[in-house]
N, C-alpha and C positions, 0 to 999 in steps of 0.2 A: 504494499499500499504506499501511497505517496504520503510523505510527511508534510505537514503544513509548516510553512515558514512563520516563525514567530516575529512579529513586527513590534518594534518599540512603540509603546504608547506615548503620545505627546503629553507632557505635563500641562495641566491647565495653568495658564499664566494669569497675571493679576487682572487684566481687563481685556476682554475681547469685544467690547462695545465700541464700534468705530464712531458712533454718533454722540458719544458721551462728551459733554463739555467739561474740559479739564481746567482746573484753576491754575493760576500762574505759578504757585509753589510746586505743583506736580510737573508742570512743563520745565521749570528750572532744574528740578531734580533729574528728570530724564536727560536733559541736555548736558548736565554736568557728568552724568554717567558716560555719555558718548565722548565728551571732550577729554575726560580723564583716561579714556582708553579701556575702561572696564567692559564695554560692550560696543558693538558696531551699530551703524544706522539700521541695517536690515534686521539685525537681531533685536534692536529696540523696537522696531516697527512690529515684529512678530510678538514680542513680549507684551507690549502695551496695546496692541491692536490698532496701530496707527497706519496711515498712508505715508509713504516716503516723502511725498510733496509737502504734506502737512508738517512733518518733522523738520524738513529743510526750511520751510517758512518760519517755523518757531526759532530755529537756530539763527536765521538771518535777523529776525526781529530782535532777539535777545542780544546778538552781537552788536547791532546798531545802537541799541539802548544802553548797553554797557560800555560802548566805545567812549562816550563822553566822560563817564565816571572814571574809567581806567586812566585815560590821558590826564585828566585833572588831578587825580591822586598821584600819578607819577610825577607831574610837574611840581607838585607841592613838596615832594620828598627831595632829598639832596641829589640833584642830577647835574652833570656837567652840561655845558652849553651844547656840546656835540650830541649828547644823548637827548637833550630837549628838542634840538632841531630834527633829529631822526624820528622821534616820537610824533612830532607835529607833521612831518612829511608823510609818515605812515597814516595818520589820521586824515590828512588831505586826500591821499590816494583812495582810502576806503570810502570817504564821503563823495568823491567824484564818481567812483564806481556806482555807488547807490543812486546818485543823481542821474547818471546815464541810464541805469535800469529803469528809473521812474519815467524818464523822458521817452524811452523806448516803449514802455507800457502805455503811456498816454497816446503816442503816435499810433500804436496798433489798435487801441480802442477807438480812436477817431476814424481810422481806416475802416474798421468793422461797421461803425455807424454810417459812414458814407456809402459803403457797399450795400448795406441793408436799405438805405433810403433810395438809392438810385436803381439798383438792380431788382430788389425784391419789393419795392414800393411800400416800405414800412416806414411810417413817420415816427421818428424817435425823439428828435430835438423838439423842445417846446417852442412854440411861436411866442414872440415877445409881447404882442398885444392882447393875448387871450387872458380871460379872467377865470379864476377857479370856480367850479360849480359849488353852490351852497347846498348842503345836505341837512 
């Protein structure tokens, strides 16, 4: 008779609810696990039931939020002029990258609106002279 292959059962992780709204402290905890190297992005997604895009968005938001705090804390501590200029250059590069991404997003959204209005005849932009209906 054929022997059945024993498969390893997956251990139930903390949360498999992808639509659960997580608070900021849980997001920070997950991101610190990833940044410290304890767990990878894919493993964290499996463990906490998240989408990779969502996790990358959290990482981007947290890094931009903490960017200002880190640089200001570093500047207040005893740093040489060379270190201060390097830290400021790094901040400038990261902020310009974030600005470029925001501009690219705006351009793509405007293009989608233009295509929807012209090709699909869907009116999306609000006309300036219209009044809101009273309900």
